[in-house]
N, C-alpha and C positions, 0 to 999 in steps of 0.2 A: 268549419269543422264538419258539417254535413256533407259538403262537397268532397272533402278528404276521405271520409268514411265510404262514400260511394265509389270513389276511385280505388280505394283499398279493397273493397268487396269485389269489384269487377276484376281486379288483378288476381285475387285469390281464386275466383271462379275460372279464369283463364288458365291459371297454373294447374288447378285440379283437373280441368278438361284435358290439358296437354299430357299430364301424368297418366290419366286414364287411357288416352289414345296410345301412349307409348306401351302401357301395360297390355292393351288389347293386341297391339302389333306383335309383341313378343310372345303372347300366349295364344295367338291364333293358330289353329291346327288345320293345315292343308294336307290332304292325303297325297303321298308320293309313292310311286312304285319303288320297290327295293332295287338296289344297284347290284350288279354282278360282282363276284369276288375279286376280279382283277381291276376294278375301277379304282383309280387313285383317290386318296383322301388328303386334302390339305390340312395341315395342323397350324393353328394360330396360338401363340403363347399368351400368357396372362397379360402381358403389357402391349400386345399388338391389337390394332383396331381392325374390326371386320369391314369388308367392303360395303358400300352403301346398298348394293343390290343383293346382299346376303339376307335370306329369309330364314328366320328362326323356326326350328321344328320342335325341339324339346330339350330339356335338361336331363342329364343322367349322372349318377354317382356310383362310385365303387361300393360294393356291398351286395347283400342277398337279393335286393330288389332292383339292382342296377347292373353294372357289368363287373366282370371278374377282377378281384384285387389280387395283387401279387407283390413279392419283394423284388421282382424283376420289372424294371420300367418298360422294357420292350413288350412284355406280355400285356401289361396294363393298356398301353397305347394300341396294341393289336386288337384287344377286346373292345376298346372304344371305337375303333374303326369298323369292326364287325357290326356293332350296334348302329353306327351311323349309316352303313349300307342298308341294313334292315329297314331303317326309317326313311330311306331315299335321300339321305344327306350326303354331300360330297365335301364337307368341311367340318372340322371340329374346333372349338375354341376352349382352351383350358381356362376355366374360371378360377379354380383353386387347386393347388397341388401341395399336399403336406408330405414331406419326405419321411421315409422310414426312420424310426428313432429307437434306440435301445431302451427297454423297459416301458415303452409306450405302445408302439406298434411296429412290427417288422415289415409291414407292407406300405406301398404307396397309396395314399388316400387322395382321391381326385374327384372334382366336380367338372363336368364337361357340358358345353352347349353344342347341340348339333344344328348345322345350318345347311341350307341348299342355296348354292350360288348359280344363277342361271347361265351366265357366260363366264366361266372360270378360265383364267389365263393359264394355259398349259405350262408356262414357265414356272408357275407356282409349284408344280409337281416335281420340278427338276432341281438339281443342285445349282444354286446361284452364288457366285463368289461375293463375299462381303469385303468391302475395301474402305480404307481410311486414307484419303489423299494427303500427300505432303509429309509423310513420315519416313524416316530412314531405318525402319525396323518392321518386322512382322509381329503380329499379336497372336499369342497362343492362349486360349482359354481352356483350362484343365478342370475337370470335375469328376466326382465319384459319388454315386448314390450310396445309401446304407443298404440294409437288407441282409441276406445270407452272407456269411463271411465278414460281417461288418467289424469284427474284432481284429482281423488280420490287416496289418499295414505293410506298405512296401515303398521303396524309394524309386523315383523316376529319374532316369539318367540319360543325358545326351552329351556326346563328345567326352565321355568318361568323367563328366562332371554331374553331380547331383542337382537336379532342378528343384525338386521338392519331395516331401514325404506325403504319400497318398494315404489318407485315412477315410473313415466313413463320413458321408455327408460333407465332402470337402470341395472347395472351389478356389481357384487361384488364376490370376492373369499375369502372364510374363511377357517380356519383350525378347524377341529373337533377333539379334543384331548381326546375323550372318546369313546371307542368301544361299540358296542351293539345297541340295538333297541332304537331309539329316536323318539319322536313325535314333529314335527314342525307344528306350527299353526299360524293362523292370524284371527282376528275378526273385523267385522264392525257391521252390523245388524245381521249377522249370523257367526258362527265360522266354519272355514274350516281347515283341517289338513291332513298331510301325515305322514306315518310311514316309517322310514329308518333304516335298519340294517347296521350301519357303521362299516367298517373294515379298519384298518390302511393300508395306501398305495393305497387305492382305490379312484377313482375320481367319484363324483356324480354331477348330473345336476338337478337343481330345477327351473322349468319354472313357473313363477308367472303371474297372470293376474287378471282380475276382470270381473264378469258376472253381468247381470242385477238383481237388487233387488228391493224391495219396496221403499226404501229410499236412502241408501248409496251405494248399490251395494254389491256383495258378493265376497270375495277373492277366487281366483282360484289357487290352488297349485298342481303341477304335477311333479313327478320324471320321467324324460325321459331317454331313453337309451343313452349310451355314444356316438354312432355315430351321433344321432340326436342332442344331447346336444352340442357336440363339434362343430358341424356345425353352430348351432344357436348362441352359445356363441361367436363364432368368428366374427359374424356380428356386435356385439357391439364394438369390438376392431377396426374393419374397419371404423365404424362410429364415433369413438372417445369417446365412453361411457365407 
């Protein structure tokens, strides 16, 4: 019994020491020179792992003491990148992302960790195709954040057939079973469209939104790169959409 207690005590001490070491590593503050405004920043989504050589700098949140909040996702990410550059970081990790919701908050609420990666792979900053081998269709991930204009819905159409109805905080994955160039469009007071060259086995991300118009607003459609799309699409899974 005494021997068992000794082993248990030793195990607990090791565990506490390890936790303390991890805490010290994450909370250690090394001064870095700010980066210039044209320096690329890599974004890691909530479910992505950071490289082993990533050095934690600090945690920031949207709000008065953090970075600017907005109902526009691009603005929030842009502000997070600005804060990262100020701190000398070249990568940000989205820790938590709460989507805009009617009657709760019209803005994106986000917690982000800033990191410095010593030898960052330049391909991380570029568009990299995401593929799924062995399938005879392309994958299209469609999503739309809430925020301004969240009440206005519209239909997404391809080949004169309705793909889905785009509403606030919406996500959907569909299979495209025809290769080649396709036009995807939506119309309210004005028609908006994007053209995609679909290839079987490739994964595509379509970010939908709505911009100000005279009466009903104008659909906003954008094909984003796989790194960005994968990160953004994951936030809908985290929020249960």
